N, C-alpha and C positions, 0 to 999 in steps of 0.2 A: 504494500500500500504506500501511497505517497506521503502520508503523515499519520500521526497517531490520534485515535479517538478512543475514549473509554467506553465501556458498556456496548461493545459490538458483539453480536453472536459469533461463536466460533464456527468457522466453515471447514468442512472436510477438505483434504488436499487430494490431488491426483496421485495415483489412480483411485477414483472414488467408487464406493459402493452405494453410498447415499449422498444426496446433494448433487445428483447428476443433472446436467443440462444437455439436452439433445436439441441441437439447432437444425432447422430445416433450410436446405439450400434448394431453391426452386428454379435455379438457372443462373447463378452468379458466373460472371466471366472470370478468367484466370486472375486478372488484375484485381477484381473485386474480392476474390478469395484471399489473395495476398494481403489486401488492405484489412479485410475482416479479421484475419488471423493476427495481424500486427496489433490490433486494438483489443480483440476479445478472445484470442486463442487460449489464454490461461484459464478462462472460465467455461470453455466448451469441452465436453467429454466425448461426444460423438456427433457426427453430422450425417443426417439423412438426406440423400438426393431424392427430393419429394416425388411421390407416386412413381411414374415411369419417365420422369424427365431425363434420366440417364440415356434413354434410347435416342433422344434427339439432341443431346448436349454436345456441342463441338469440343474437341480437345479433352475428351473425357479422361484419358489416361493421364494427361498432364495435370488436370485438375485434381484427380485423386492423389497423384504424387505430391502435390503441394500440401494437401492436408496431411498425408502420411509423414512428410518431412517435419511437420510441426507436431508429430506424435498424436494426431487426432484421427481416430478410426472413422471410416466412411462406410455407409451401407446404402443399398438401394431400397426405395420405398416398397412397402408390402404390395402395392398394386402391381408392381412389375413382377413379383413372385406369382401373383394371381394370373397375370397375363401369360406367363409361361405355363402354369399348371393347366389353365383352361384350354390351352392349345396342345396339351400332352407333351410338353417340352421340359419336364422337370430336370432330366439329365443335362439338357442344354443349359438350364439355369445354373446348375452346379458347376458346369464348366466355365460359365461366365464369371462366377465368383472367383474361381482360380485364376482366370485370365487377368482380372483386374487386381488381384492380390488382396481381396477383401477378407477381413477376419470376422465380420459381423454379417448377419442376414436377418431380415424380418419375415416372419410367416404370418399371414393374415387371411381372412376370408370375408372382408367387408364388402366386396363387390361381386363375389360369386357364391353360389350355394355349394358348400363343401362339407360332406359328412365329417363330424368331429373326429371320429376314429381315423379318418384319412388325414386330417390336419395334424393329429398327434403323431402319425407315422412320419409325415414330412418334418415335423419338429425333431423327432428322434434321429432321423437320418441326417438332417442338416447339422445337428448338434455334434455329430462325429467329425464334421468338417470345419465348422465355424462356431462362434458364439451366437446363439439364437435369441432374438427378441421376438416374442409372439404377441400379436395384437388381438385384443378381445373387443367386440362391439361391431355394429354394422354402420356403414356409411349411409344407410337408408333411414331417414328421420322417422319413418313410419314404423320401424321395427323397434319396439320397446321391450327389453328383456327385464324380468324381475331380478332383484338383487341376488337371490339364491342361485340363479342361473349364471350370473357373472362370476360368483364365487366358485361354482362347480367347474366352469370352463377354465378360469385362471389357475385353479389348483391342479387340474388335469394337465394343463400345458406346462406348468412348472415341473410337475412330476415326469413329463415326457422328455424334459431336457432343456426347456427354455431357461435362460439366465435371469431374465426379467420379463414381466408381462406389461403390455402397454394398454392403457385405457383409451379407447378410440374417441376422437373428437373432430377429426379432419383438420385441415389447415385453418378453417374458419372458426372452430370451436363452437359448433352449433348442432352436433348430433351426439349420440352415444352417452357420454357422461353429462352432457349439457342439454338443456332445452333449446328450442330454436332461437330463443332470445339471447342465448349465451349463458343463461343462469345455470349454476351448478346444481345437479340433482344431489343435493346434500345428503338426503337419507340413503341414497344408493351408495355414495362414497363411504359414509360412516359404517354402513353394514358390511361392505367389502372389507373394511379395515378390521372388523371383528374376527376375520378368518385368515386374511392374507397379510403377511408382514409388510409394513410400509416401505421397507427398503427393496422389496422385490417388485414394486410397481413403479412404472413411469406414467405419470398423468399427463396426457396431451392437454396443454393449456396455453393456446396462442394469444389469448386476450389478457390484458393487464389485470382486469378485475378477477379473472380466474386464477391467475398466478398469486394475487394477493390472498384470495380465499384459501388456497392450499397452504401457503406459507403461514397464515394465521392459524390454520388447523394443525399443521404438522411440523412447523418450524423452518428454520433457514435451510435445513438439509433435506428437504423433500425433493424427490426426483421429478423433474418437469421436462416436457418435450414439445415439439413443434414450435420452438421459439425462433422467431425471425432473426436473421443475423444482426439487424440494427436494433434488436430488443434485448440482446444478451447482456450488455452493460447495464441498461435500465433494470433488467431482472435482478442482476447482482446487487444493485442498490436496494431493491425491495427486500431481498434476502437478508440484508444487513441492517434493515431499519433506517435506511438513509434516503427514503422517499416518503412523502407525506402519507401514503397509504398504510405504511407500517412503522411510521416514525416513533410512535410511543409503545409499539407492541412488545419490543424486547427490553425496554427499560425496566430495571428492577428484577428481571428474571434470573434464575439460578444458572442458566446456560451461558450467561454473558462472561466475557473475559474483561479484565481491567487492564 
């Protein structure tokens, strides 16, 4: 940090298990990636190349290399996994991961109908090759799952070999964990947390109000995803109680450092 402030929450350091920030790259140029890393690289734990943008992104190998040189893992969005699976090209997908030297992969079924046993099989097989993040929840706002079903799916996917599970919200933060207005389904989240350890979940929370809600509920070291590159630094200030939204939240709490 550039100077000293008392009563700042203690943040986990890299490589983190909790306090994870997953940033979403929706098509940054090589120069933009370099600029992004120069400012926010220390606060980013992994970068997702959103949905299937990697299919059309120029200079893909060079872009991934820039992230890797900064010790930031990269993975392709779950929609790309689904695009391969629905075309019966799972083996091709595995070869693509190797081709680009990726150590992470996302398994999801938000856009396709995939029997859960089959999803679990994909998780298990991929976990022998890479670190698997598995996403739970649909991209269809009309599909509302009860909390017990979220818990059941998350636990099964962790048991199958997923390192962490991701709570679906899309890049807009208006499905899955959230209502169409962006409001958190608070009862759903709180019930999930009665069964699934908080450090095993990455909550997609692209909107500032959503980030604030999770930080107030679970503290500075909650795992958050789908963070826009230009929102990584602002998110870190929210985590540390240095933005109005959480300014007084950590003052006087035992987790602070002096």
